[in-house]
C-alpha positions, 0 to 999 in steps of 0.5 A: 227754404228749410221749412219748404223741404220739411213740408215736402218730406212730410207730404211724401211720407203721408203719400207713402203711408197712404199707398202702403195702407191701400196695398194692405187693404187690397191684399186683405184676405177677407176683402178679397174673399168678399170680392170673389163672392160678389163676382160669383153672385153677380155672374149668377144674376147675369145668367138668370138675365141671359147676360152670358158674356158678362157672367163669363167675365165676372167668373174670370175676374173671380178666378183671377183673385181666387188663384192669387190667394190659392183659395182652392174651395173658391177655385173649384166653385168658380170652375164648376160655375164656368162649366155650368155656363158653358153647358148652357151656351152649348160649349160642351167640350169646354164645359168638360175641361172646366168641370174636371178642374173643379172636381180636382180642386174640390176633391183636394179641398174635400168640398163635398157639397160643391163636388156634388154640384160638379158631378151633377153638371157632369151628368148634364153634360153627358146627357146633352151628349146623349151618353145616358149611362155615363150621365147616370153614373155621375147623377148617382155619385152626386146623389150620394154626396148630397145625402151625406152632407144633407143638401136636400135642395140640391138632391131634388134637382139631381133626382129630377135630372136622373128621371129625365135620363131614365125617360131617354132610356125608355125606362118609364116606371123607374123614371116615374118612381124617381119623379115622385121622390123629387116632387115630394122633396120639392113640395116639402122644401118649397122649391117651385122651379123643381116642382113645376118641372117635375109635374111636367115630366110626370105628365110626360111619363103618364102620357107615354104609359097611356094614362092621359087623364093623370098626364093632363092633370100633372102637366097643367099644374106644372104649367100654372106654376111656370107661368106664375114664376115666369120659368120660360124654359120649363114653360116651353117644355110644358107646351110640348108635353101638352101638345103630345098629350092632346095629340094622344087624346085626339084633340088635334086643334089644341095639340097644334096650338100648343105646338105653335106656342112651343115653337114660338117660345123656343125660337125666342129663347134661342134668339136670346141665347144667340144675342148673349153669346161671347164675341169668340163665337163670331170669330169664325164668321170674320175669318170666313169673310177674310178668305172670301176677300182674299180671292178678290185681292188676288184678282186685283193684284194681277190687274195691278201688275198688268197696268204696272200701277205701282201705287195700286200694287203697293196697296194690294200687297198691303192687303195681301199681307193682311190676308196672309196674317188672317190665314195664319190666324185661321191656322192658329185657330184650327190648331187651338181647336185640335188641341182643345179637342185632344185635351177634352178627350184626355179629361173625359178619359180621366173622368171615366177612369176615376169613375171606373176606379170608384166602381172597382173600390165599391166592388172590392168592398162588396166582395170583402163584405160578402166573404165576411158574411158567408164565412160567418154563416158557415162557421155557425153550422160548423160549430154544430158539426165539430161539436157533435162529432167530438161528443159522439166520439166520446160517447162509446160509439159502435165500432162501425160508426167510429170511422164515419165519425172520424171522417165527419170530424176531418171534413169539418176541420178541413172546411174550417181550414179552407174558410180561414185561408179564404179569410186570410187571402181576403184580408191580404188583398184588402191591405188589412193585415197589420204587422205586430213586431215583438222580440223573439228567438228565431232559432227556437221558434223554427225548432218549435215549428219543426217539432210540431210538424215532425209527426206528419214528417214521420208518417211520410218517413221523411226527416227534417234538418235545420241548418242555422247560420253560425254567424247569425244572432238568435234574437230578433224584433219582428212579427214572429207569428207571420214568419211562423205561418210562412214556414209552417206553410212551406215546410208543411207543403214539402212534407205533403209532397215528399215520401221517404226523403229529406227536407232541409230548412236553412237560415243564412245571413245575406247582409247586415246594416245598422242592426238590420239583417237581410236573411235568406230562408230556404226550404228544400226537399227531394220530393216529386217536384213541379213542372216548368209550365206550372211554376209561373203560377204557383203563387196564385190563389187556387193554383196547384201542380196539376188536377192529378196532384190535387186529387191525390194529395188534396189541399185548397191551393191557397197556402202559397198565395198566403205565403207570398202575401205575407212575405210582401207585407214583411217587405221581402221576396220569394223564389222557387226552384224545382225539377220534376222527380228531383225536388223543390226549393222555396227560398225567401228573403226578408229584413229582420231587426236585431234585438239585444233583449232575449225573448221572454218565454211565457210559461203557461199553466199546463191544463189537466182535465183531472185537476181538482177544482170545486165546481159545486157552486159554479154557475154559467150563463149561456147566451145563444140563440141557435138551439143546436149550439145551445144543446152542444155548449150545455152538454160540454159544460154539464160534462165538466160538472158545471151548472148552467142556464141558457137564454136566447137573447141579449135582453134576457142575458142582462136581466139574468145577470142582474138577478143571479150570481154567475161566475162566467157568461158565454155570450154569443155576438149575433142575436135577435134584439140587442147584440152580444156586444151591446148586452156586455156593455150594459152588464159592465155598467153594473158589474165590472168583475164578471168573467164574460167570454165572447162566443163568436163565429166572426173573424177575431182579428177584425173585431178584437178592438171592438170586443176589448172596448165592449168589456169582454174578458176573452174570446172563444171562436166558433167552431172551437176545439173542446180541449181549448174551450175547457182550458179557457174555462179552467183558467177563468175558474182556477183559484190562482186566477181569481186571486190575481183578479180580486 
């Protein structure tokens, strides 16, 4: 008996291990992935054989497995295939839902190749709905993705669909151009289906444009491929195109023959599609039959009551109950349809919002690039304006010319300030401003700002007063440059609008928590004030109190907009309180972190243009393609007593450095041939020590990392102030500088 128990126990354990092994095999990820791929592959074969119902079932099976293992790439692909199948069987609303789900998954998984296919299917859906402009948006998005990932096979199909859409929009020349691209790609990649379809559409376009000879050639060539490969749908379109071409030629007999062939094949294809639709399509017919039968049942019920036939009454009541259930089914069906339409509308709107967002992002990027290009192009001639005006003022001009030259210099400086403000606004709006915190003494920083602005205040007979909260420490860790810019703008603004008055700058502690101080800065004046209706828009770009104020006091109206943007970046808030004739108070609150370390003061070597330097053997190479800028830079260097050579391109600069011993190179960035950055990289391969300044009109903050990587010693922005230019050259040539670098 014991032996029997042992055998039973062994058998039980064997069965348990077998079941466990089976479960582990069934849950194996590689096996499940193979199943998913198999079902998808089989569904594609079923679609090619018009077995749409079977294809739908296989895709549903694949989706169930993919969702069980949370395979987002496969889920997105399956929904994309389902959407394409629903498009084929003309269930457009259901197709929109499926494609939206596919796009959501593919974006999350960054599956750009299949995302491109989903965009293409979305375009086909909107083309079927005759919403051609919406279709073009999706085709262009698909085209972009296919070009990025190098899927030229898919690209040819998108180009062909795009061309068909342009035909519907009657833009035949555009359609012809795109068909030629699709045709060339299909021939190169040996894609007979795309080639056949492209040839037929080429024939259609040439027929519309009146070139019947080319139309016949292309259409016949396309039909030959379609017949050889048995492409029924393409052949069907080809018959219709040939019918239209022969009608245009006047050969009505052939035209009628092709038209009959088209109608016959079209009916045949339609019949095949109907036969292979899913059973859900037949539900409506069954429900309609039930409704018709219910009327007969009501008549039978009345007759049964009259005869008082109990058994008949029970039978009819049973049938009536079935009828009621059928009607309830109909009601549920209609409710589901309503819900489906609502979901479709929401998905459609969501898709439209996504496209609109992408367009807005593209527009913003285009605007940023435009501003960057325009401001660079403006800075280059400004270099000539400011440089020449400085030179002329130093060359003993006639007394009557001095005021004109000063006005020219002022205009150049004003324009440069305006350009810098536009660039700053653009960077703030594009979220490209980065925070650069460092330890600094806040009280000293504000005192330095007031000291710098005191001359302007004195000119207006206005006094500046600083009130610093005694409970506040002085050292903080924050972005002192942005805080300085905010205060310079606000105090400068108050000085401009205050005559014979006072301006108070206050710093007050609001609260303190874990070394984070929430500070309130106030800038109060007793100037002209701001009207109530203008106060709401004061922080918008190009906004000022009034046109009269703008004309009287000048300014671009960008300062307060920059201030608000910088305060937002520093996680603060700004407020305004003002009354006409009584003055204005701007106050803002920002968090600052307390710093135990005292800020180190950087002592710069004072520059004196008369300092003794032996410049006898100093050689400078100027690399600049603009003739006027060459002349200005050379004149400044000659005035300093320096010898210089001038070249106008990067290749010549590299050659000159190889064959000469230069102390400094002034390198422009944008030049014909290789750029200044590329030339500097080449020079650094054989000379690591040479001082190379980037002489540039680009936005320094945006290019700083690129300049550092290229190997520039420092940057001199155009247009530059001559004093700053000379100071940087002096520092580079000074003996102390050379000794530290050697």
